[in-house]
C-alpha positions as CSV (number, residue, x, y, z in Angstrom):
1,M,0.0,0.0,0.0
2,R,2.8,2.4,0.9
3,S,4.5,1.9,-2.5
4,R,1.2,2.7,-4.3
5,V,0.8,5.9,-2.4
6,L,4.4,6.9,-3.2
7,C,3.8,6.0,-6.9
8,V,0.7,8.1,-7.1
9,V,2.3,11.1,-5.3
10,S,5.4,10.8,-7.6
11,I,3.2,10.8,-10.7
12,A,1.2,13.8,-9.4
13,V,4.4,15.8,-8.8
14,L,5.7,15.0,-12.3
15,I,2.4,16.2,-13.8
16,L,2.7,19.5,-11.8
17,I,6.3,20.0,-12.8
18,V,5.7,19.3,-16.5
19,G,2.5,21.3,-16.5
20,G,4.1,24.1,-14.6
21,A,7.1,24.3,-17.0
22,S,4.7,24.6,-20.0
23,A,2.7,27.3,-18.2
24,Q,5.8,29.1,-17.2
25,E,7.2,29.1,-20.8
26,A,3.9,30.4,-22.1
27,E,3.8,33.2,-19.5
28,V,7.4,34.1,-20.3
29,E,6.7,34.4,-24.1
30,R,3.4,36.3,-23.3
31,W,5.4,39.1,-21.8
32,G,7.7,39.3,-24.7
33,W,10.5,37.3,-23.3
34,C,12.0,34.7,-25.8
35,T,13.8,31.5,-24.9
36,L,16.6,30.1,-27.1
37,D,15.9,26.5,-26.2
38,G,15.6,24.2,-29.1
39,S,17.1,23.7,-32.6
40,W,18.0,26.4,-35.0
41,I,19.4,26.5,-38.6
42,G,21.4,29.6,-39.7
43,S,24.1,31.0,-42.0
44,S,27.1,33.2,-41.7
45,P,27.3,35.0,-45.1
46,M,30.6,36.7,-44.1
47,W,32.3,33.4,-43.6
48,G,30.4,31.5,-46.4
49,S,29.1,28.8,-44.0
50,S,25.9,27.5,-42.6
51,W,25.4,26.1,-39.1
52,L,23.1,24.1,-36.8
53,V,22.8,25.0,-33.2
54,E,21.0,23.4,-30.2
55,Y,20.4,25.7,-27.2
56,Q,19.6,24.3,-23.7
57,S,18.8,26.6,-20.7
58,V,19.7,26.0,-17.1
59,N,17.1,28.6,-16.2
60,L,15.7,31.8,-17.8
61,W,19.0,33.6,-17.4
62,K,21.7,31.2,-18.6
63,G,22.4,28.1,-20.5
64,S,24.7,26.2,-22.9
65,F,24.7,25.3,-26.6
66,T,26.4,23.1,-29.2
67,L,26.9,24.3,-32.8
68,R,28.1,22.6,-35.9
69,F,29.5,24.7,-38.8
70,V,28.8,23.4,-42.3
71,G,30.9,24.6,-45.3
72,G,33.1,27.7,-45.4
73,D,36.9,27.8,-45.1
74,P,38.1,26.4,-41.8
75,S,41.7,27.3,-42.6
76,A,41.1,31.1,-42.1
77,G,42.1,31.9,-45.7
78,G,45.0,29.3,-45.6
79,A,46.6,30.7,-42.4
80,F,46.3,27.3,-40.7
81,P,46.6,23.7,-42.1
82,V,43.0,23.0,-41.1
83,E,40.6,20.9,-43.0
84,S,37.6,20.7,-40.7
85,Q,36.2,22.1,-37.4
86,S,35.1,20.3,-34.2
87,I,31.6,20.9,-32.8
88,A,31.5,24.2,-31.1
89,V,30.4,24.3,-27.4
90,G,29.4,27.5,-25.6
91,S,27.5,29.3,-22.9
92,W,25.0,32.1,-23.0
93,V,23.6,34.6,-20.5
94,R,20.4,36.7,-20.9
95,T,21.0,40.5,-21.3
96,G,17.4,41.5,-22.0
97,R,13.9,40.2,-22.9
98,R,15.1,39.0,-26.3
99,S,18.9,39.4,-26.1
100,F,21.8,37.3,-25.0
101,D,25.6,37.3,-24.9
102,Y,27.6,34.2,-25.7
103,T,31.1,32.7,-25.7
104,M,31.9,29.5,-27.6
105,V,35.0,27.5,-28.5
106,Y,35.9,24.9,-31.1
107,Y,39.0,23.4,-32.6
108,G,40.3,23.7,-36.2
109,L,41.4,20.2,-37.1
110,A,44.1,18.8,-39.4
111,A,43.5,16.3,-42.1
112,G,41.7,13.3,-40.8
113,G,39.8,15.4,-38.2
114,Q,41.7,14.2,-35.2
115,Q,44.7,16.5,-34.6
116,P,43.8,20.0,-33.2
117,V,45.8,22.8,-35.0
118,V,44.1,25.9,-33.6
119,L,41.6,26.7,-30.8
120,V,39.0,29.3,-31.7
121,K,37.1,31.4,-29.1
122,L,34.1,33.5,-30.4
123,T,32.2,36.1,-28.4
124,G,29.2,38.1,-29.3
125,G,25.5,38.6,-28.9
126,V,22.2,37.1,-30.0
127,A,18.9,38.9,-30.5
128,T,15.6,37.2,-31.2
129,A,12.7,38.7,-33.1
130,N,9.4,39.6,-31.4
131,D,7.9,36.2,-32.5
132,C,10.8,34.3,-30.9
133,Q,11.1,32.2,-34.1
134,T,14.1,34.0,-35.8
135,L,17.3,35.4,-34.4
136,E,20.4,37.2,-35.4
137,V,23.9,36.4,-34.1
138,Y,26.2,39.4,-33.8
139,N,29.8,38.3,-33.6
140,E,32.1,40.7,-31.8
141,S,35.5,39.0,-31.8
142,Y,37.3,35.8,-32.4
143,S,40.6,34.8,-30.7
144,L,43.0,32.2,-32.1
145,Y,44.9,30.1,-29.5
146,D,47.4,27.4,-29.7
147,P,45.5,24.1,-28.9
148,T,47.5,23.8,-25.7
149,Q,46.5,27.2,-24.3
150,D,43.7,27.9,-21.9
151,P,41.3,30.2,-23.8
152,F,39.8,31.4,-20.4
153,G,43.2,32.0,-18.7
154,A,45.5,35.0,-18.5
155,D,47.6,34.3,-21.6
156,D,46.9,36.3,-24.7
157,P,45.8,34.2,-27.7
158,L,49.0,33.1,-29.5
159,Y,47.7,33.8,-33.0
160,G,45.8,37.0,-32.1
161,C,42.4,38.5,-31.3
162,F,40.3,40.0,-34.2
163,P,37.1,42.0,-34.6
164,D,34.3,40.1,-36.3
165,S,31.4,42.3,-37.4
166,G,29.4,39.5,-39.1
167,V,25.7,39.1,-38.6
168,S,24.3,35.7,-38.9
169,P,20.5,35.1,-39.3
170,A,18.8,31.9,-38.1
171,Q,15.4,30.4,-37.7
172,R,13.9,27.9,-35.3
173,V,13.5,24.4,-36.6
174,P,9.7,23.8,-36.4
175,V,7.9,20.4,-36.3
176,Q,6.1,20.0,-39.6
177,D,3.9,17.5,-41.4
178,S,5.6,14.9,-43.7
179,C,5.9,15.7,-47.4
180,M,4.9,12.1,-48.1
181,T,1.4,11.3,-49.0
182,P,0.0,8.5,-46.8
183,I,-0.3,5.2,-48.6
184,P,-3.9,4.0,-48.7
């Protein structure tokens, strides 16, 4: 009997938590606050690349993300013997109802995609549109470190820090119906 009561109470608590999260998210968006949570597809015209990003929030004020660049020139114009890029990881903090700052890092990888050649740190901001379905990423700077350096430590980036004024648009990946006609 005791285990049944615990089971019923546990289920009730889960329903309240899930229902409360949905209600809280709706209330946040109702007041013009956007969340980044979810999947997005975007492009960086200045760099000739596209990207996919997945945002996760810890709470309304901060979170993390993973990003995968597709295309573009990972060698920075031939400056590095790099043929591909690792997945980028980063953190974000809220700066307003629809604005965020971010920092992310990724490795430029040599042929075969295993050996790091350069460590890149990007900083900037993100602004979402009023509908919370599109965003623009404003890159501020990128720093190029030796792969053995700590990009968050006191050392200056071995290969320099550069301004980056690129603006990258993105849209949320929605759930849509299949393009396939059901088979009778």
